[in-house]
N, C-alpha and C positions, 0 to 999 in steps of 0.2 A: 532485097534492097541493095542494089549495086551502085555505090557512089564513086564517081571518078574523082579522086581527090586532086588530081592535077588541074582539073577545070574549075575547082571551087575557089572562091575568094577567101581571104584571110578571115573575114567576119563569119562566113559560112563554116569554115574549118573550126574556128573557136566555138561556134554554136554546137557543131557536131561533137567536139571534145567535151563540152559541158554536158550534153545529153548522154554521152557514153559514161562519164563520171557518175551522173545521177543513176543510170541504169545499173552500173556496177554496185553502187551503194545499196540500191533496193534489192539487188540479187543477193548481196551479202547479208542483208537483214532477213531476207526470205530464208536463206540457208541456215542462219542462226536460229530462226524460229523452228524450222524443221528439225534441226539438231536437238534443240531443247525439248521439243515434243517427243522425239525418239528417246531421249534420255529419261524423261518423265515416265514414259511407258515402260522402259526397262527397269527403272527403280520400282515402279508399282508392281511389276511381276514378282519382286522380292519383298513386297509389303512395306516399302518405304516411299516417302515423298522425296523429291529432288532436294528440297530445302533441308530435310533431315540428314541427308548425305553430305551436304555442303560443309558443315562444321564451322562455317565462317572463315575458312581458310582460303587464301588466294591460291591459284594454280602454282605448283612448284616450278621454279625457274631452274633452268640448267646452269649450274654453277661451274665456273672455270676451276680446274684443278691448279692449285697454287703449288709451285715447287718450294720445297724446303730450302732455305738458304744452305748452300754447301759449306761445309767447314773448310777453312784453308787447309790445304794438304801440307803435311809435314815434309820437310825435305828428307830425301832418302839418306841413309847413312852411307858413307864412303866405303867402297869395297876394295879399291885398288889405290896404291900409293906409288909415287915416283920414287925409285930407290935413291936417286941423286938429290931429290929435294922432297922431303916428306910432307911439306906444306901443300904440295900438288896432289890432289886426290881426284878419284872418279868413282861414281856410284855403280858403274856398269850399265847405265842406262843412257840412251841418247848417243850423240856422236862421240867417237873415241878421241881422247885428247892426243895431241901430236906425240907427246912423250910416251904414251902407251903404244901407239902404232909403231914408233921407231924401235922401242924395246922388243916388241913381238917380232918385228921384221928382222932384227939382228939376232934372233934365236932365243931370247929369254922366254921361258914358259909363262903364260898368264898366271899360273898358280903361284909362282914365285913373287908376283907383284901384289898378291892379295895381302890385305892388312890383317 
């Protein structure tokens, strides 16, 4: 059955679409019946009916894994302090502060800036 869709009218295309949807529904129902028969046969081989194995439970759904809410991170303790102004500190993480870079460039060893 080769239909040339370009030559069909809108009504003919809608009729064809309706027929395809009906055919898909009947094919799905047929496949469902076949699957049920196969499941009943497999259950019978073990001495059970399919109804006995059902336990009245719905099929398990895939559950999304929920992330635990992360705790707010604690600020790191300062590791270095500016010798000229002790209120200026640096944890040693991230960008180096200007006072640290200047001190190291002028020859101050980083160990002497540690708190």
